[in-house]
C-alpha positions in Angstrom: -45.4 -10.9 -28.5 -44.6 -7.7 -29.6 -48.0 -6.2 -31.4 -50.6 -8.9 -32.7 -48.6 -9.8 -35.9 -46.8 -12.4 -34.2 -50.0 -14.0 -32.6 -49.9 -17.1 -34.6 -47.1 -18.3 -32.4 -50.2 -19.3 -30.5 -51.6 -21.5 -32.5 -48.2 -23.2 -33.6 -47.6 -23.6 -30.0 -50.8 -25.2 -29.4 -50.6 -27.3 -32.5 -47.0 -28.7 -31.1 -49.1 -30.0 -27.8 -51.8 -31.4 -29.9 -49.6 -33.4 -32.0 -48.5 -34.7 -28.5 -51.9 -35.8 -27.4 -53.0 -32.9 -25.3 -56.7 -31.5 -26.4 -57.0 -28.0 -27.7 -58.5 -26.3 -24.6 -55.7 -28.1 -22.5 -52.6 -26.9 -24.8 -54.0 -23.0 -24.9 -54.4 -23.0 -21.3 -50.9 -24.6 -21.0 -49.5 -22.2 -23.7 -51.1 -19.2 -22.2 -49.1 -18.9 -19.0 -45.8 -19.0 -21.1 -46.7 -15.8 -23.0 -46.7 -12.1 -22.6 -48.2 -9.9 -24.9 -47.5 -6.0 -25.5 -50.2 -4.1 -27.6 -48.7 -0.7 -29.2 -51.8 1.2 -30.5 -55.4 1.7 -30.4 -55.5 3.2 -34.1 -57.6 0.1 -36.3 -54.6 -0.1 -38.9 -52.2 -1.5 -35.8 -54.4 -4.2 -35.0 -54.8 -6.5 -37.8 -58.0 -8.2 -38.5 -58.8 -10.7 -41.4 -61.8 -11.6 -43.2 -63.0 -15.1 -42.3 -62.8 -16.1 -46.0 -59.1 -15.3 -46.3 -58.3 -17.2 -43.0 -60.3 -20.3 -44.3 -58.3 -20.0 -47.6 -55.0 -20.4 -46.1 -55.9 -22.3 -42.9 -58.2 -25.0 -44.2 -55.5 -27.6 -43.3 -54.4 -26.4 -40.6 -57.5 -26.3 -37.8 -57.8 -30.1 -38.2 -54.3 -30.5 -36.8 -55.7 -28.5 -33.5 -58.4 -31.3 -33.9 -61.0 -28.1 -34.1 -63.6 -27.5 -36.7 -63.5 -24.1 -39.0 -66.3 -22.4 -36.5 -64.3 -23.8 -33.4 -60.9 -22.4 -34.9 -62.8 -18.9 -36.0 -64.0 -18.6 -32.6 -60.4 -18.5 -31.3 -59.9 -15.1 -32.2 -63.2 -13.8 -33.5 -64.0 -10.3 -33.3 -67.2 -8.6 -34.8 -66.4 -5.4 -36.9 -68.3 -2.9 -38.4 -67.7 -4.6 -42.0 -68.4 -8.1 -40.2 -67.0 -10.8 -38.4 -63.0 -11.2 -38.4 -60.0 -13.1 -37.3 -58.3 -10.6 -35.1 -54.9 -11.0 -34.2 -54.9 -8.9 -31.2 -57.8 -10.7 -29.8 -55.6 -14.2 -30.8 -52.8 -12.8 -28.6 -54.8 -11.9 -25.6 -56.3 -15.0 -25.3 -53.0 -16.6 -25.9 -51.1 -14.8 -23.0 -51.4 -14.2 -19.3 -49.6 -11.1 -19.0 -50.5 -8.2 -21.4 -49.8 -4.4 -21.2 -50.2 -1.2 -23.2 -47.1 1.2 -23.8 -48.2 4.0 -21.1 -50.3 4.1 -18.8 -52.9 6.0 -20.5 -52.9 3.5 -23.4 -53.4 0.5 -20.7 -56.5 2.1 -19.7 -57.8 2.9 -23.3 -56.5 -0.7 -24.4 -58.7 -2.2 -21.3 -61.4 -0.4 -22.6 -61.0 -1.6 -26.3 -60.9 -5.3 -25.4 -63.4 -5.1 -22.3 -65.8 -7.2 -24.3 -63.3 -10.2 -24.3 -64.0 -10.3 -20.4 -67.5 -9.5 -19.6 -67.7 -10.4 -16.3 -65.0 -7.6 -15.3 -65.1 -3.7 -15.4 -62.6 -1.8 -17.5 -60.5 -1.0 -14.7 -60.3 -5.0 -14.0 -59.4 -6.2 -17.4 -56.1 -7.7 -17.1 -53.9 -5.4 -19.4 -51.5 -3.4 -17.4 -49.5 -0.1 -18.6 -45.9 -0.2 -18.7 -44.8 3.0 -20.3 -41.9 2.9 -23.0 -38.4 4.4 -22.2 -35.7 5.3 -24.7 -32.2 4.0 -24.7 -30.1 7.2 -23.2 -26.9 6.0 -24.9 -28.3 5.9 -28.5 -30.3 9.1 -28.1 -27.9 11.8 -26.0 -26.1 14.1 -28.1 -22.0 14.1 -27.1 -22.5 17.3 -25.9 -24.9 16.8 -23.0 -23.1 13.5 -22.3 -19.9 15.4 -21.5 -21.9 17.9 -19.2 -23.7 15.0 -17.5 -20.1 13.3 -16.8 -18.9 16.5 -15.4 -21.9 17.6 -13.1 -23.7 13.7 -12.4 -20.5 12.0 -12.1 -19.1 9.3 -14.2 -21.3 6.6 -13.1 -24.4 8.4 -13.9 -25.4 5.8 -16.4 -25.2 2.9 -14.2 -28.0 4.9 -11.9 -29.9 6.4 -14.9 -33.2 5.2 -13.5 -32.6 6.6 -10.0 -34.5 9.9 -9.9 -31.7 11.4 -7.6 -29.1 10.8 -10.2 -30.7 13.6 -12.2 -31.5 16.1 -9.6 -27.8 16.9 -9.8 -28.7 18.6 -13.3 -29.9 21.7 -11.5 -26.4 22.5 -10.2 -25.2 22.7 -13.9 -24.6 26.7 -14.1 -27.5 28.2 -16.3 -25.1 30.0 -18.4 -23.1 26.2 -19.2 -26.3 24.5 -19.9 -27.5 27.4 -22.4 -24.3 27.5 -24.3 -23.9 23.6 -24.7 -27.8 23.7 -26.0 -27.0 26.4 -28.4 -23.7 24.6 -29.7 -26.1 21.6 -30.4 -28.9 23.9 -31.9 -26.1 25.4 -34.0 -25.2 21.9 -35.5 -29.0 21.1 -35.8 -29.8 24.1 -37.7 -26.5 23.4 -40.1 -27.5 20.2 -40.8 -31.0 21.0 -41.7 -30.1 24.3 -43.7 -27.7 21.8 -45.8 -30.5 19.5 -46.6 -33.0 22.3 -47.7 -30.3 24.3 -49.7 -29.4 21.0 -51.3 -33.0 20.4 -52.6 -33.3 23.8 -53.4 -30.4 23.9 -55.9 -31.8 20.5 -57.3 -34.9 22.3 -57.7 -33.3 25.2 -59.9 -34.5 27.6 -57.2 -31.9 30.6 -57.4 -29.2 31.3 -54.6 -31.1 34.2 -52.9 -34.0 31.9 -51.6 -31.4 29.4 -49.9 -30.7 31.0 -46.7 -32.9 29.2 -44.2 -33.4 28.8 -40.6 -32.0 31.1 -38.2 -29.8 30.1 -34.8 -31.3 32.7 -32.7 -34.7 32.4 -33.4 -37.1 30.1 -31.4 -37.2 26.6 -33.0 -39.8 24.2 -32.7 -39.5 20.6 -33.9 -42.1 18.2 -35.3 -40.6 14.6 -36.8 -42.6 11.5 -36.6 -44.9 9.0 -38.5 -47.2 11.1 -40.3 -50.4 9.0 -39.3 -53.2 11.1 -39.5 -54.2 11.0 -35.7 -50.9 12.9 -35.2 -52.2 15.8 -36.7 -49.3 17.3 -38.4 -51.4 20.0 -39.9 -52.9 21.2 -36.7 -50.5 24.2 -36.6 -51.9 25.5 -39.6 -55.7 25.6 -38.5 -55.6 29.4 -38.4 -53.0 30.7 -40.9 -53.2 34.3 -40.3 -53.0 33.8 -36.7 -49.9 31.6 -37.4 -48.4 33.9 -39.6 -48.4 36.8 -36.9 -46.8 34.2 -34.4 -44.0 33.1 -36.7 -43.2 36.7 -37.8 -43.4 38.9 -34.6 -40.2 41.2 -34.8 -39.3 40.7 -31.2 -40.2 37.0 -30.7 -40.1 35.2 -34.1 -40.6 31.4 -34.5 -39.4 29.1 -37.0 -40.7 25.3 -37.2 -38.9 22.2 -38.8 -41.3 19.5 -39.9 -39.8 16.0 -41.0 -41.3 12.5 -41.2 -42.7 9.7 -43.3 -46.2 8.2 -43.9 -46.9 4.5 -44.3 -46.6 3.5 -48.1 -50.0 2.7 -47.9 -51.3 5.6 -45.9 -52.7 7.9 -48.5 -54.2 10.7 -46.0 -50.8 10.5 -44.4 -49.1 11.2 -47.3 -51.4 14.0 -47.8 -50.6 15.5 -44.8 -47.0 15.6 -45.9 -47.9 17.7 -49.0 -50.1 20.2 -47.2 -47.4 21.0 -44.9 -44.6 21.3 -47.9 -47.3 23.5 -49.6 -47.8 25.6 -46.1 -44.0 26.0 -46.5 -43.9 27.9 -49.4 -46.9 30.3 -48.8 -45.7 34.0 -48.3 -45.7 34.8 -44.4 -44.8 31.1 -43.9 -41.8 30.6 -46.2 -38.7 30.5 -44.6 -40.3 30.2 -41.1 -41.9 26.6 -42.0 -39.4 24.3 -43.6 -39.7 20.3 -44.0 -37.0 18.1 -44.1 -37.2 15.3 -46.8 -35.7 11.5 -46.5 -36.8 11.3 -42.7 -34.4 8.6 -40.9 -32.7 7.9 -37.4 -29.9 10.6 -38.4 -32.8 13.3 -39.1 -34.6 12.3 -35.8 -31.6 12.2 -33.8 -30.5 16.0 -34.9 -33.8 17.3 -34.2 -34.6 15.4 -30.8 -31.3 17.0 -29.9 -30.8 20.4 -31.2 -34.3 22.2 -31.5 -35.5 24.5 -28.8 -39.0 22.8 -28.0 -40.8 19.5 -29.1 -44.2 19.6 -30.4 -46.4 16.8 -30.1 -50.2 17.3 -31.0 -52.0 13.9 -31.5 -55.5 13.8 -31.3 -56.3 12.1 -27.7 -56.2 9.0 -27.0 -54.7 7.7 -29.8 -51.1 8.4 -29.2 -50.2 5.1 -27.5 -46.8 6.4 -25.8 -44.6 8.8 -28.0 -40.9 8.2 -27.6 -39.4 11.4 -29.8 -40.5 13.6 -27.1 -38.7 11.5 -24.5 -35.4 11.7 -26.6 -35.9 15.6 -26.6 -36.4 15.9 -23.1 -33.4 13.8 -22.3 -31.8 16.4 -24.3 -33.1 19.3 -22.4 -35.6 20.2 -25.0 -38.9 20.7 -23.1 -42.4 19.2 -24.6 -45.0 21.2 -25.9 -47.6 18.3 -25.9 -51.1 17.5 -26.0 -51.7 15.4 -22.8 -51.9 12.1 -24.6 -49.1 8.8 -24.4 -46.7 9.5 -22.3 -47.1 13.0 -21.3 -49.8 12.8 -18.6 -47.1 10.8 -16.4 -44.6 13.3 -17.5 -46.2 16.8 -17.2 -45.9 18.6 -14.0 -46.3 21.9 -14.7 -42.9 23.1 -15.2 -41.2 20.6 -17.4 -43.0 21.8 -20.5 -46.6 22.7 -21.6 -49.7 20.9 -22.0 -52.2 21.6 -25.1 -55.7 21.6 -24.4 -57.7 19.5 -22.1 -57.1 16.2 -20.5 -60.6 14.9 -21.9 -62.0 13.2 -25.4 -64.3 15.0 -27.6 -67.2 13.5 -29.8 -66.8 16.3 -32.2 -63.6 15.8 -33.9 -63.7 19.3 -35.5 -64.2 20.8 -32.1 -61.5 18.8 -30.6 -59.1 20.4 -33.3 -60.1 24.0 -33.3 -60.1 23.9 -29.2 -56.6 22.5 -29.4 -55.0 24.7 -32.0 -56.3 27.6 -30.3 -54.8 26.3 -26.9 -51.2 25.8 -29.1 -51.3 29.4 -30.3 -52.0 30.9 -26.6 -49.1 29.1 -25.4 -46.8 30.2 -28.2 -47.9 33.6 -27.6 -48.0 34.0 -24.0 -45.8 31.8 -22.4 -43.4 29.6 -24.4 -42.1 32.6 -26.7 -42.0 34.9 -23.8 -40.2 32.8 -21.6 -37.8 32.0 -24.4 -37.0 35.5 -25.3 -37.5 37.7 -22.2 -36.1 38.4 -18.9 -32.3 37.4 -19.9 -29.8 38.2 -18.3 -26.2 40.0 -18.6 -25.0 37.1 -20.5 -27.8 36.6 -22.6 -29.3 33.9 -20.6 -33.1 33.2 -20.1 -33.1 31.7 -16.9 -36.8 31.0 -16.7 -36.4 29.0 -19.9 -33.2 27.0 -18.8 -35.1 26.4 -15.4 -37.8 24.3 -17.6 -35.2 22.6 -19.5 -33.4 21.5 -16.4 -36.7 20.5 -14.8 -37.4 18.3 -18.1 -34.3 16.4 -18.0 -34.4 16.1 -14.1 -38.1 14.5 -14.2 -38.2 12.8 -17.6 -34.6 11.4 -18.0 -34.8 8.7 -15.0 -38.7 7.9 -15.5 -38.5 7.2 -19.0 -35.2 5.6 -19.6 -34.9 2.0 -21.4 -33.3 0.7 -18.0 -36.5 1.5 -16.0 -38.9 0.2 -18.6 -37.3 -3.1 -18.9 -36.9 -3.5 -15.0 -40.6 -2.9 -15.1 -40.9 -5.7 -17.8 -39.0 -8.0 -15.9 -40.7 -7.1 -12.5 -44.3 -7.4 -14.1 -44.2 -9.4 -16.8 -41.0 -11.9 -17.2 -40.3 -13.1 -13.6 -43.8 -13.9 -12.9 -43.9 -16.4 -16.0 -40.7 -17.9 -15.0 -42.4 -18.3 -11.6 -45.2 -20.2 -13.3 -42.5 -22.3 -15.3 -40.9 -23.2 -12.0 -44.0 -24.0 -10.5 -44.7 -26.4 -13.2 -41.2 -28.1 -13.0 -41.5 -28.7 -9.4 -45.1 -29.9 -9.7 -43.6 -32.8 -12.1 
């Protein structure tokens, strides 16, 4: 079961066994050992919970088929909410499965805390929800230019060994000049892609041609592209506008930021964040330095994760369950500048990117936003931009920057590959369940 939306299958599997003469308790126990469940987010909107009167409206003729009363049926997935008792799909999935996991180690810890109430005899650390961190499909997200480079320096069979860290240590043998030139080639394509979309939009709106030139291939370019859920804090960068304007417009170390993304159709606060970013992008001092790409899709996501210089991720910790866009960026030699949330606490080693703020949670959200914003500004001003622009060699290559890019590839690509993730699911979830099934067959 991938997220709680599918958890009604637990009830149907039980119904089939009850129809064959088993009691519900025995049926649920038998079904549970065959089910695995992955929860994907701690955000309430991703954990469906229905009012009991709604469940009663649609299931009044179903619980008799389980030989249950109304109250017994509700108890199977009962969760107390601030607005009253509910029929919670995540609770149903947890009760109906033996193997359960979150999508990063931190998310596993957060999930154990969220659902500790279902295991009252256990401490949070002992709640049976593990962490299996997400990974990305390398063939789908790696740029052709980087693939050719990896073929040359990692060996033609590197993809068959993509989850082996030793494979990726060969990245350090790529000449700095070669990796830098390849990245700039991909970056030029990304800037061209973004520029074409923006100019098309400007032309449609009737803006005069003199405002059409946007983005500069020689400027440090930050990418931020994802769902505009409010916890992802797309507007954090704008917390101190005057300081941001200073950072973007320094004559010796300018910065430009490309935003893209969509909000859920029913997420009005998320839509408002998009409006705010768009409005900021029109302000003096920000216009031309901040751009927003409309019609976010896989093509936009692929272009940005391949071709910006830095990937920005600043969610409100601990609500980012994983964060796969940053994995895609790192695979392409784009280091992350991220809050220590989701996958990043596992990935960050002090040399492969930047960490924003402290590895802690706040009770005051305004204080959290202010502190994280100030930490981000400090990184941009005193580390990230200087590392990009300064101390370049005779060929214009920033050795310290390229070293960060290489470290990002070497450490993140194998650990956060889809192959590693799938192997973990097989070893920790699927094979144990198959063994249970084999044991049942032998006992019969």
